[in-house]
N, CA and C atoms as a LAMMPS dump frame, in Angstrom:
ITEM: TIMESTEP
0
ITEM: NUMBER OF ATOMS
264
ITEM: BOX BOUNDS ff ff ff
-5.0000000000000000e+02 5.0000000000000000e+02
-5.0000000000000000e+02 5.0000000000000000e+02
-5.0000000000000000e+02 5.0000000000000000e+02
ITEM: ATOMS id mol type element x y z
1 1 1 N 28.768 -27.498 7.715
2 1 2 C 28.072 -26.268 7.99
3 1 3 C 26.795 -26.226 7.151
4 2 1 N 25.698 -25.852 7.768
5 2 2 C 24.402 -25.816 7.078
6 2 3 C 24.298 -24.557 6.212
7 3 1 N 23.684 -24.721 5.074
8 3 2 C 23.463 -23.562 4.208
9 3 3 C 22.05 -23.055 4.407
10 4 1 N 21.893 -21.76 4.297
11 4 2 C 20.575 -21.147 4.458
12 4 3 C 19.807 -21.216 3.156
13 5 1 N 18.511 -21.432 3.297
14 5 2 C 17.643 -21.395 2.125
15 5 3 C 17.368 -19.941 1.783
16 6 1 N 17.309 -19.605 0.504
17 6 2 C 16.963 -18.22 0.159
18 6 3 C 15.529 -17.919 0.578
19 7 1 N 15.314 -16.689 1.036
20 7 2 C 13.975 -16.291 1.458
21 7 3 C 13.032 -16.259 0.263
22 8 1 N 11.855 -16.82 0.474
23 8 2 C 10.839 -16.744 -0.568
24 8 3 C 10.161 -15.384 -0.476
25 9 1 N 9.859 -14.771 -1.597
26 9 2 C 9.204 -13.458 -1.55
27 9 3 C 7.802 -13.572 -0.953
28 10 1 N 7.416 -12.542 -0.217
29 10 2 C 6.089 -12.5 0.391
30 10 3 C 5.097 -12.048 -0.675
31 11 1 N 4.047 -12.815 -0.85
32 11 2 C 3.033 -12.489 -1.85
33 11 3 C 1.712 -12.251 -1.133
34 12 1 N 1.167 -11.039 -1.284
35 12 2 C -0.141 -10.698 -0.726
36 12 3 C -1.069 -10.328 -1.874
37 13 1 N -2.377 -10.495 -1.645
38 13 2 C -3.39 -10.1 -2.622
39 13 3 C -4.397 -9.188 -1.937
40 14 1 N -4.935 -8.223 -2.72
41 14 2 C -5.944 -7.326 -2.169
42 14 3 C -7.299 -8.033 -2.129
43 15 1 N -8.33 -7.273 -1.828
44 15 2 C -9.657 -7.852 -1.648
45 15 3 C -10.222 -8.468 -2.934
46 16 1 N -9.74 -8.02 -4.103
47 16 2 C -10.207 -8.611 -5.368
48 16 3 C -9.105 -9.444 -6.03
49 17 1 N -8.203 -9.938 -5.198
50 17 2 C -7.165 -10.894 -5.584
51 17 3 C -6.156 -10.389 -6.617
52 18 1 N -5.846 -9.089 -6.556
53 18 2 C -4.757 -8.537 -7.366
54 18 3 C -3.48 -8.599 -6.53
55 19 1 N -2.357 -8.997 -7.116
56 19 2 C -1.115 -9.068 -6.332
57 19 3 C -0.64 -7.681 -5.909
58 20 1 N -0.119 -7.604 -4.687
59 20 2 C 0.381 -6.344 -4.136
60 20 3 C 1.894 -6.4 -4.008
61 21 1 N 2.546 -5.272 -4.33
62 21 2 C 3.993 -5.153 -4.211
63 21 3 C 4.326 -3.803 -3.589
64 22 1 N 5.544 -3.679 -3.084
65 22 2 C 5.995 -2.388 -2.557
66 22 3 C 5.96 -1.361 -3.677
67 23 1 N 5.485 -0.151 -3.355
68 23 2 C 5.407 0.918 -4.342
69 23 3 C 4.064 1.019 -5.033
70 24 1 N 3.199 0.001 -4.897
71 24 2 C 1.859 0.071 -5.488
72 24 3 C 1.011 1.09 -4.741
73 25 1 N 0.045 1.679 -5.442
74 25 2 C -0.916 2.577 -4.825
75 25 3 C -2.199 1.809 -4.579
76 26 1 N -2.789 2.034 -3.391
77 26 2 C -3.993 1.327 -2.994
78 26 3 C -4.979 2.304 -2.373
79 27 1 N -6.239 1.898 -2.307
80 27 2 C -7.255 2.639 -1.572
81 27 3 C -7.494 1.866 -0.287
82 28 1 N -7.445 2.569 0.851
83 28 2 C -7.623 1.92 2.144
84 28 3 C -8.422 2.818 3.078
85 29 1 N -9.087 2.207 4.024
86 29 2 C -9.782 2.939 5.073
87 29 3 C -8.805 3.156 6.215
88 30 1 N -8.482 4.423 6.452
89 30 2 C -7.519 4.779 7.502
90 30 3 C -8.211 5.716 8.475
91 31 1 N -8.342 5.296 9.723
92 31 2 C -8.977 6.077 10.78
93 31 3 C -10.348 6.603 10.358
94 32 1 N -11.133 5.759 9.731
95 32 2 C -12.502 6.123 9.353
96 32 3 C -12.62 6.905 8.063
97 33 1 N -11.535 7.156 7.37
98 33 2 C -11.562 7.884 6.099
99 33 3 C -10.99 6.99 4.999
100 34 1 N -11.519 7.127 3.802
101 34 2 C -10.985 6.382 2.667
102 34 3 C -9.888 7.234 2.037
103 35 1 N -8.669 6.664 1.936
104 35 2 C -7.532 7.427 1.421
105 35 3 C -6.769 6.627 0.383
106 36 1 N -6.126 7.355 -0.533
107 36 2 C -5.203 6.745 -1.484
108 36 3 C -3.844 6.689 -0.802
109 37 1 N -3.247 5.508 -0.767
110 37 2 C -1.999 5.298 -0.043
111 37 3 C -0.986 4.569 -0.916
112 38 1 N 0.265 4.663 -0.514
113 38 2 C 1.346 3.948 -1.178
114 38 3 C 1.851 2.859 -0.236
115 39 1 N 2.118 1.665 -0.788
116 39 2 C 2.657 0.582 0.022
117 39 3 C 4.149 0.844 0.243
118 40 1 N 4.533 0.965 1.509
119 40 2 C 5.911 1.255 1.874
120 40 3 C 6.697 -0.031 2.096
121 41 1 N 6.079 -0.989 2.786
122 41 2 C 6.757 -2.229 3.13
123 41 3 C 5.735 -3.349 3.245
124 42 1 N 6.173 -4.554 2.938
125 42 2 C 5.308 -5.719 3.066
126 42 3 C 5.916 -6.655 4.102
127 43 1 N 5.114 -7.007 5.112
128 43 2 C 5.558 -7.966 6.128
129 43 3 C 4.826 -9.286 5.872
130 44 1 N 5.187 -10.343 6.588
131 44 2 C 4.536 -11.63 6.333
132 44 3 C 3.028 -11.634 6.543
133 45 1 N 2.504 -10.768 7.42
134 45 2 C 1.071 -10.779 7.7
135 45 3 C 0.371 -9.509 7.225
136 46 1 N 1.005 -8.349 7.392
137 46 2 C 0.36 -7.068 7.097
138 46 3 C 1.178 -6.273 6.085
139 47 1 N 0.573 -5.162 5.605
140 47 2 C 1.297 -4.239 4.738
141 47 3 C 1.362 -2.875 5.424
142 48 1 N 2.443 -2.162 5.172
143 48 2 C 2.69 -0.841 5.753
144 48 3 C 2.37 0.187 4.671
145 49 1 N 1.37 1.061 4.939
146 49 2 C 0.944 2.043 3.936
147 49 3 C 1.115 3.458 4.47
148 50 1 N 1.251 4.4 3.537
149 50 2 C 1.37 5.81 3.878
150 50 3 C 0.466 6.601 2.94
151 51 1 N -0.514 7.36 3.478
152 51 2 C -1.39 8.167 2.615
153 51 3 C -0.58 9.18 1.803
154 52 1 N -0.992 9.419 0.536
155 52 2 C -0.234 10.35 -0.303
156 52 3 C -0.636 11.795 -0.055
157 53 1 N -1.775 12.034 0.599
158 53 2 C -2.215 13.398 0.858
159 53 3 C -3.015 13.427 2.154
160 54 1 N -2.959 14.542 2.848
161 54 2 C -3.708 14.69 4.078
162 54 3 C -2.89 14.291 5.285
163 55 1 N -3.523 14.327 6.433
164 55 2 C -2.845 14.018 7.688
165 55 3 C -2.484 12.543 7.742
166 56 1 N -1.283 12.27 8.189
167 56 2 C -0.845 10.883 8.399
168 56 3 C 0.252 10.868 9.443
169 57 1 N 0.289 9.81 10.207
170 57 2 C 1.418 9.633 11.119
171 57 3 C 2.661 9.484 10.26
172 58 1 N 3.789 9.915 10.785
173 58 2 C 5.02 9.86 9.994
174 58 3 C 5.414 8.437 9.625
175 59 1 N 5.016 7.457 10.433
176 59 2 C 5.351 6.07 10.152
177 59 3 C 4.329 5.382 9.26
178 60 1 N 3.198 6.011 9.019
179 60 2 C 2.157 5.38 8.219
180 60 3 C 1.298 4.45 9.06
181 61 1 N 0.648 3.498 8.413
182 61 2 C -0.286 2.605 9.083
183 61 3 C -0.069 1.175 8.628
184 62 1 N -0.376 0.234 9.509
185 62 2 C -0.317 -1.185 9.184
186 62 3 C -1.745 -1.676 8.961
187 63 1 N -1.996 -2.333 7.823
188 63 2 C -3.316 -2.88 7.518
189 63 3 C -3.148 -4.274 6.935
190 64 1 N -4.229 -5.043 6.979
191 64 2 C -4.221 -6.357 6.35
192 64 3 C -4.435 -6.195 4.845
193 65 1 N -3.847 -7.047 4.038
194 65 2 C -4.011 -6.945 2.583
195 65 3 C -5.466 -7.028 2.128
196 66 1 N -6.29 -7.737 2.88
197 66 2 C -7.701 -7.868 2.509
198 66 3 C -8.497 -6.595 2.777
199 67 1 N -7.875 -5.561 3.346
200 67 2 C -8.548 -4.3 3.639
201 67 3 C -8.233 -3.215 2.613
202 68 1 N -7.535 -3.555 1.532
203 68 2 C -7.16 -2.562 0.53
204 68 3 C -7.573 -3.018 -0.868
205 69 1 N -7.621 -2.065 -1.791
206 69 2 C -7.861 -2.341 -3.201
207 69 3 C -6.765 -1.646 -3.998
208 70 1 N -6.083 -2.388 -4.846
209 70 2 C -4.995 -1.85 -5.669
210 70 3 C -5.571 -0.94 -6.755
211 71 1 N -4.937 0.211 -6.945
212 71 2 C -5.344 1.148 -7.996
213 71 3 C -4.561 0.866 -9.263
214 72 1 N -5.265 0.823 -10.373
215 72 2 C -4.601 0.647 -11.66
216 72 3 C -5.436 1.341 -12.721
217 73 1 N -4.81 1.684 -13.82
218 73 2 C -5.517 2.334 -14.905
219 73 3 C -5.188 3.807 -15.006
220 74 1 N -5.637 4.417 -16.094
221 74 2 C -5.306 5.809 -16.387
222 74 3 C -5.944 6.781 -15.398
223 75 1 N -7.193 6.553 -15.009
224 75 2 C -7.858 7.467 -14.08
225 75 3 C -7.157 7.492 -12.731
226 76 1 N -6.732 6.34 -12.272
227 76 2 C -6.011 6.274 -10.995
228 76 3 C -4.672 6.994 -11.097
229 77 1 N -3.984 6.838 -12.208
230 77 2 C -2.696 7.502 -12.401
231 77 3 C -2.845 9.019 -12.382
232 78 1 N -3.866 9.538 -13.029
233 78 2 C -4.1 10.986 -13.04
234 78 3 C -4.357 11.485 -11.618
235 79 1 N -5.172 10.776 -10.852
236 79 2 C -5.463 11.181 -9.475
237 79 3 C -4.189 11.185 -8.634
238 80 1 N -3.393 10.149 -8.763
239 80 2 C -2.159 10.053 -7.969
240 80 3 C -1.197 11.178 -8.321
241 81 1 N -1.017 11.456 -9.596
242 81 2 C -0.103 12.53 -10.003
243 81 3 C -0.596 13.889 -9.554
244 82 1 N -1.893 14.101 -9.596
245 82 2 C -2.481 15.385 -9.209
246 82 3 C -2.362 15.632 -7.717
247 83 1 N -2.491 14.593 -6.907
248 83 2 C -2.578 14.781 -5.46
249 83 3 C -1.344 14.371 -4.671
250 84 1 N -0.268 13.937 -5.322
251 84 2 C 0.891 13.479 -4.562
252 84 3 C 1.9 14.578 -4.276
253 85 1 N 1.624 15.789 -4.701
254 85 2 C 2.546 16.898 -4.465
255 85 3 C 2.467 17.414 -3.047
256 86 1 N 3.258 18.438 -2.715
257 86 2 C 3.237 18.992 -1.368
258 86 3 C 1.913 19.701 -1.073
259 87 1 N 1.544 19.703 0.194
260 87 2 C 0.303 20.358 0.607
261 87 3 C 0.469 21.869 0.543
262 88 1 N -0.58 22.535 0.172
263 88 2 C -0.529 24.002 0.075
264 88 3 C -1.166 24.643 1.27
């Protein structure tokens, strides 16, 4: 009986070659607007993102990794914490 090889993890990089993982926050152009989004799922070719604020389809959007920039640093963290709450 043949044994299965373990799946290798999918590794994607953003436009400035930072590694992307599920749960990372990124800036992406969604329907003509620049939005801060969270990576929900990573597929072999694309990433599934969901904007943290504003209108979004319930399923989010599929984009190529080269179309996003990973957010990191204190300023990005403050923005994410400030705007990730429920809409008023």
